[in-house]
Each structure stands twice: as structure tokens, then as C-alpha cells.
C-alpha positions in Angstrom: -79.3 161.9 219.2 -76.7 159.4 218.1 -77.5 155.7 217.5 -75.2 153.6 219.6 -72.5 151.4 218.0 -71.3 148.1 219.3 -67.9 147.6 220.7 -66.4 144.1 221.1 -64.6 144.3 224.5 -67.0 143.6 227.4 -66.9 145.7 230.5 -67.7 144.0 233.8 -67.5 146.7 236.5 -67.9 150.5 236.4 -66.4 152.6 239.1 -66.0 156.3 239.8 -62.9 157.5 238.0 -61.4 161.0 238.7 -59.3 162.5 236.0 -58.4 166.1 236.9 -56.3 168.5 234.8 -55.4 172.0 235.7 -54.7 175.2 233.8 -51.6 174.1 231.8 -52.1 170.4 231.5 -54.8 169.8 229.0 -52.9 169.8 225.8 -49.8 167.8 225.0 -46.5 169.3 223.8 -44.3 168.2 220.9 -41.6 165.7 221.8 -38.3 165.4 220.0 -36.0 162.3 220.4 -32.3 162.9 220.2 -30.7 159.6 219.1 -27.1 158.5 219.4 -25.7 162.0 220.0 -21.9 162.0 220.7 -21.2 163.0 224.3 -18.4 165.6 224.5 -16.7 167.5 227.3 -15.9 171.2 227.4 -12.7 170.5 225.4 -14.5 168.6 222.6 -13.2 165.2 223.8 -15.5 162.2 223.5 -16.8 160.8 226.8 -17.0 157.0 226.3 -19.2 156.3 229.3 -21.1 158.1 232.0 -24.4 159.8 232.6 -26.4 162.7 231.3 -28.7 164.7 233.6 -31.1 167.2 232.1 -33.3 169.6 234.2 -35.6 172.4 233.3 -38.0 174.9 234.8 -41.5 175.5 233.4 -41.4 177.1 230.0 -43.8 178.0 227.2 -43.9 175.3 224.5 -44.0 175.9 220.7 -47.8 175.7 220.8 -48.1 178.3 223.6 -48.9 175.9 226.3 -47.0 175.6 229.6 -44.5 172.8 229.8 -44.1 171.7 233.5 -40.6 171.7 235.0 -38.9 168.4 235.4 -35.8 166.3 235.1 -34.5 163.3 233.0 -31.3 161.3 232.9 -29.7 159.0 230.3 -26.7 156.7 230.2 -23.7 157.5 228.0 -22.6 154.3 226.3 -19.9 153.8 223.7 -19.6 157.6 223.5 -23.3 158.4 222.6 -26.6 159.1 224.4 -30.3 159.2 223.5 -33.0 161.2 225.2 -36.5 162.5 224.4 -37.4 166.1 225.4 -40.0 168.7 224.5 -39.4 171.2 221.7 -38.4 174.6 222.9 -37.7 176.8 219.8 -39.5 179.8 221.3 -38.3 179.4 224.9 -34.7 180.5 224.8 -32.4 177.9 226.4 -34.6 176.2 229.0 -32.7 173.0 229.5 -29.7 172.6 231.8 -27.6 169.5 230.7 -24.9 168.1 232.9 -22.5 165.4 231.4 -20.7 163.3 234.0 -18.0 160.9 233.0 -15.0 162.9 231.6 -12.1 164.4 233.5 -14.5 167.0 234.9 -18.3 167.7 234.8 -19.5 169.6 231.7 -22.6 171.7 231.6 -24.6 173.1 228.7 -27.7 175.1 228.0 -29.9 173.4 225.5 -32.5 174.5 223.0 -34.4 171.6 221.4 -35.7 172.3 217.8 -39.1 170.9 216.8 -37.6 170.1 213.3 -35.4 167.4 214.9 -32.4 166.3 212.7 -30.0 166.8 215.6 -26.7 164.8 215.2 -24.4 166.7 217.5 -24.4 168.6 220.8 -23.2 171.8 219.0 -26.6 172.1 217.2 -28.5 172.5 220.4 -26.0 173.8 223.0 -24.6 176.9 224.5 -21.9 176.1 227.0 -22.0 177.1 230.7 -18.7 178.1 232.1 -17.4 175.4 234.3 -13.7 176.3 234.5 -12.0 178.3 237.1 -10.6 181.6 235.9 -9.1 184.5 237.8 -9.1 188.1 236.7 -7.1 190.6 238.7 -7.4 194.2 237.4 -5.6 197.4 238.3 -6.3 200.5 236.2 -5.9 199.8 232.5 -4.0 196.5 233.1 -5.1 193.1 234.2 -3.9 189.6 234.8 -5.8 186.6 233.4 -5.5 183.0 234.3 -7.5 180.5 232.2 -7.4 176.8 231.2 -7.7 178.1 227.6 -4.2 179.7 227.6 -1.1 180.6 229.5 -1.6 183.4 232.1 -0.3 186.7 230.7 0.6 189.4 233.0 -0.7 192.9 232.1 -3.1 191.8 229.3 -6.9 192.1 229.1 -9.2 189.2 229.7 -10.0 189.0 225.9 -12.9 186.8 224.9 -14.7 183.5 225.8 -14.1 180.5 223.5 -16.9 178.2 222.3 -16.2 175.9 225.3 -16.8 178.7 227.8 -13.1 179.3 228.7 -11.6 182.7 229.2 -9.0 183.5 226.5 -6.5 186.2 227.3 -6.0 189.1 224.8 -2.5 189.9 223.5 -2.5 193.5 224.9 -3.5 195.5 227.9 -7.0 196.9 228.2 -7.6 200.3 226.6 -8.4 203.1 228.9 -12.0 204.3 229.1 -13.4 207.5 230.5 -15.4 207.0 233.7 -17.2 210.0 235.0 -18.0 210.7 238.6 -21.1 209.3 240.1 -23.0 209.3 243.4 -24.1 206.4 245.8 -26.8 204.2 244.2 -26.3 205.3 240.6 -25.7 203.0 237.7 -22.8 203.3 235.2 -24.4 204.7 232.0 -23.4 205.2 228.4 -25.2 208.4 227.4 -23.9 207.9 223.8 -21.8 205.6 221.8 -18.2 205.5 222.7 -16.1 204.9 225.8 -17.4 207.5 228.2 -19.4 206.2 231.2 -21.2 208.5 233.7 -23.4 208.0 236.7 -27.1 207.7 236.2 -30.0 207.5 238.6 -32.7 205.0 237.5 -36.0 206.6 236.6 -39.4 205.3 235.7 -38.8 206.2 232.0 -35.9 203.8 231.9 -38.2 200.8 232.4 -40.1 199.7 229.3 -43.8 199.0 229.7 -44.8 195.3 230.1 -46.8 193.9 227.2 -48.5 191.4 229.5 -49.9 191.6 233.0 -51.1 188.4 234.8 -54.9 188.2 235.0 -56.5 188.8 238.4 -57.9 185.8 240.3 -61.4 186.1 239.0 -63.0 188.2 236.2 -66.5 189.0 235.2 -67.4 188.6 231.5 -67.5 192.4 231.1 -64.0 192.8 232.6 -62.3 190.1 230.5 -59.5 191.9 228.5 -60.4 192.6 224.8 -57.0 191.3 223.8 -54.7 188.8 225.4 -51.8 186.3 224.7 -53.2 183.3 223.0 -54.2 180.3 225.2 -54.3 182.2 228.4 -57.0 181.0 230.8 -59.1 183.2 233.1 -61.7 182.4 235.7 -65.1 184.2 235.5 -67.8 184.4 238.2 -70.9 185.5 236.3 -71.5 183.0 233.4 -75.1 182.3 232.5 -74.1 178.7 231.7 -70.9 176.7 231.9 -70.1 177.7 228.4 -70.9 181.4 228.6 -67.8 183.7 228.1 -69.6 186.5 226.3 -72.9 187.4 228.0 -72.3 187.4 231.8 -74.8 188.6 234.4 -75.3 185.0 235.8 -73.9 183.1 238.7 -72.0 180.3 237.1 -68.2 180.3 237.9 -66.1 178.6 235.3 -63.0 179.1 233.1 -62.6 180.9 229.7 -59.7 180.8 227.3 -58.5 183.5 224.9 -58.1 181.7 221.5 -56.4 184.7 219.8 -59.6 186.5 218.8 -62.3 185.8 221.4 -62.9 184.3 224.9 -64.3 180.8 224.6 -65.4 178.2 227.2 -62.5 176.1 228.6 -62.7 173.0 230.7 -59.9 172.5 233.3 -60.9 169.0 234.4 -63.3 166.1 234.0 -64.8 163.3 236.1 -66.1 160.0 234.9 -69.4 159.1 236.6 -70.9 155.6 236.5 -72.9 152.9 238.1 -76.2 151.0 237.8 -77.0 147.4 236.8 -77.8 144.9 236.1 -81.4 145.7 235.3 -84.0 145.0 232.6 -87.0 147.0 231.5 -90.4 145.4 231.1 -92.1 145.3 227.7 -93.4 148.7 226.4 -92.4 150.6 229.6 -89.8 152.9 231.1 -87.4 152.5 234.0 -85.2 155.0 235.8 -81.7 154.6 237.3 -79.4 157.0 239.0 -75.6 157.2 239.1 -74.1 154.7 241.5 -77.6 153.0 242.0 -77.9 149.4 240.8 -81.6 148.7 240.1 -84.1 150.4 237.9 -87.3 152.0 239.3 -90.6 153.1 237.8 -90.5 156.4 239.8 -87.9 158.9 238.5 -88.0 160.9 241.7 -86.4 158.0 243.6 -83.4 158.0 241.2 -82.6 161.7 240.7 -79.1 162.6 242.0 -77.7 166.1 242.5 -74.4 167.3 240.9 -72.2 169.2 243.3 -70.6 171.4 240.6 -71.6 172.8 237.2 -70.4 170.6 234.4 -71.0 169.5 230.9 -72.1 165.8 230.5 -70.9 163.9 227.5 -69.8 160.5 226.2 -72.8 158.5 227.4 -71.7 154.8 227.4 -74.0 151.8 228.0 -73.1 148.2 228.5 -75.8 145.8 227.2 -74.9 142.4 228.7 -77.7 140.4 226.9 -79.2 141.1 223.5 -82.2 143.4 222.9 -85.5 141.9 221.8 -86.1 141.9 218.0 -89.5 143.4 218.5 -88.3 146.9 219.5 -85.5 149.2 220.5 -84.1 150.2 223.9 -83.5 154.0 224.3 -81.2 155.2 227.1 -81.3 159.0 227.8 -79.8 161.5 230.3 -82.4 163.7 231.9 -82.1 166.9 233.9 -84.2 168.6 236.6 -84.0 171.9 238.4 -83.3 171.6 242.2 -86.5 173.4 242.9 -89.7 171.5 243.8 -91.5 169.7 242.1 -88.1 168.6 240.5 -89.7 167.9 237.1 -87.1 166.3 234.7 -86.7 166.8 231.0 -84.8 164.8 228.4 -81.4 166.1 227.1 -80.0 165.4 223.7 -77.5 163.0 225.3 -79.1 159.7 224.2 -78.1 156.4 222.7 -80.6 154.0 220.9 -80.0 150.3 221.0 -81.8 149.0 217.9 -84.2 146.0 218.0 -82.3 142.7 217.8 -79.0 144.3 218.9 -76.4 141.9 220.3 -74.6 142.4 223.6 -72.0 145.1 223.6 -71.1 148.7 224.3 -73.4 151.5 222.9 -72.5 155.2 223.0 -73.4 158.8 222.2 -70.0 160.6 221.7 -71.5 163.6 219.8 -74.2 165.2 222.1 -73.6 167.1 225.4 -75.8 168.4 228.2 -75.0 171.3 230.5 -75.8 171.0 234.2 -75.6 173.7 236.9 -74.4 173.0 240.4 -77.2 171.1 242.3 -79.1 170.2 239.1 -80.6 166.7 239.4 -79.4 164.0 236.9 -81.3 160.8 236.2 -81.1 158.1 233.5 -84.3 156.9 231.6 -84.5 153.6 229.9 -87.4 153.2 227.5 -88.1 149.7 226.2 -90.1 149.7 222.9 -90.1 145.9 222.6 -93.0 143.6 223.2 -90.7 141.6 225.5 -88.3 142.4 228.4 -85.3 144.4 227.3 -81.8 143.1 227.3 -79.9 143.3 230.6 -78.1 146.6 231.1 -75.1 146.1 233.4 -73.6 149.6 233.5 -74.0 153.2 232.4 -71.2 155.9 232.5 -70.7 159.4 231.3 -68.1 162.2 231.4 -68.6 165.4 233.4 -66.3 168.2 232.3 -65.9 171.3 234.4 
């Protein structure tokens, strides 16, 4: 049990709030701000004014969580831009950056370092070819046209420069031995050198995958013994909403591999609330239900079923008028099985408003209570004072699933 603490800001109305998060949205990824970065085109010239457009597909962040795909834009002013993106050290080059404003659009692939300290595009960029080049080949000779140099008849294509332009070589291409092949074969280097022969793709040519996506639903006994960290899997036979190791029950919920074991994982939460205002007579108890305003002496009239299995937490009580100095007011969450006679029992989710407490917010942010689907939830208010209790205007709690 946690004794409630007073919060200064009053709360006047409590409504049902839905806050749902799904498998890759519970944790936050690291953001990196690029500030006053010079905007350059593919030739290294400064772009004084224009726009920057950045898009990305979903990728795995530095902490292993999934970063959703998206897009951002920023203005280029006085030759620089600023933008905030998610760090992507371990995700290759997930960002596509398009700079508009120079003589021609310039595209880059970006990798954003968590360490920050970026002062130029070259620290985060790999260019995407955006120039038009023509390569015409005949035997061992070829003709190359590129913005990076003068077309040279009979010479090889050469290399790509740092801006993504094709640079002609100073000599024709060397001859290479190409063996005969059949329809559907791949060109294959059997050994180091220049000889290429035909090869039919075989199963042995494909390396085994280190990771296979989990099936739609597991049982506890079929959860893999090892798995990439942070992967989430659904099970169908938990004995409680937190069971990822025993199984044999009927509770469906999610489990996450933490690197060494499967542990309970909540994919969403709902804030439930209601009641009030009500007071409790001296030395007596009263019961309220979620979304029900007045208290009642009969708990059965205030029990409410939960449609899904969830873990209740963060009990929060708004005391609108002060509690009598002759005794405390104890607010508790209670649970009953959905089987007659629906007898309820107290959970550890409780907050005690001490004798003489002033109006304010009182909470239990430590304890939790697990509910199965169709379990009955009720709230008990016990007034230990010799006078009527302070007025309770609202009670809320969080239900994680």
C-alpha cells in the first residue's frame, strides 16, 4: 500500500481516455539535431536558398526498436539548414535527402550518428547519382559521356567520383575471359581472376537466415529459446497477464525477449475513470464503480466487468474537500471473479488519505493489480473518521494490456 501524496493542481472532470500503442511504439528513439549545416549541390557548390526534403522507410533504431517511416522538410536560408532526425548508426543509410534550390536537384543517402557533432553534409552523406551518363560498349572498348569529364571514345567507364559522377578512364577496358553458359544461369567467378563462367543457382548458394519472423501466436512452450533482443511475440496460454514462462492457461497477451528471457510486455493502455462527488458517512464504507457517480452501501451494485485482461495501476483520487481530523479515508481497488456469488477481495492498489488531509490529488503509483477478462472491478472507500469524509470528486486508474 502507498500513502497518497497531495498534488496542487485541481482536477474538475475525469473522462475516459484511450492511449493505445502497438508493437514498435512504446519506447522513444534518440533524436539528433543538425544545426546550420551548409547546403551543397552535387558539385560542392553552396545553395543559398531552397528546400530540404528528407524521407525514410521504417528502420531499426540504435536501441533495437522500430523507427516508423516518415518525412520531414526544412528551409535552406543563407546557405544552411537545420533539422532533427533519429540516430541511425546501425541501420545503414536509411534517409533519402533531396536538396532543391541549385541548378539541379541533388540527392543524398544519409546516416545520422548518435554522437552528433555534425558540421557538414559529407560527414553523414553518400551521394545518389543524379546525373545523366551514357555508356556504349562494344567488345573491349567503350564510350563514356559524363558531366565529370569530356567524352572519350574507346575508353572504359573508369570510376565514380565523390559526387556520384561517372569519370572516364584513360584507356580501353581490359579483355576478360567469359565462358559459355546456358539460359537462366548467372555469371560466376569460380576463383580469383578474370574468368567468368555460367552457374546455375543452387540451394547451397543461399546462406541460412539468422532470423525468422515469429508466427502469429505462440504458446509459452513454443516460444524460441533465443531471439533478437526486443522482439515481441503473442502467446495464447498465459496463466496471468504477466505469465511468459509457465503456460497452460487461457490468457492471451504479449511477451518480449529481453536478451536472456521472455518477459511480460504491454502493448497499450487505457485510462479508466469516473465517480463523484460523494462522501462516506462516519465509520462506514461506500462503494463506487467506474463511470458511476454516487457511492452505494452495496458493493454488488457497483461492480463493473472488464472486457479484456489488463494490469491496473496508478490509482488517482481527487479529494475536493478536506478529510476530517478524526480519522483517515482509505480508497482501494477490489476484484471479483465473474462467477456467482461475485465475492470481491481487496487488491494492493490502495491510497490512504490521512486524517486532516487538505483537498488535493492522492495516488498509489507503486502497486498493481492483475485482472482477467470479465473480472469485476469495484472501488471501496472506508471512512475511519467520526465525521463524514471529505468529498471525493473523481477516481481514475490505468489499465495496461
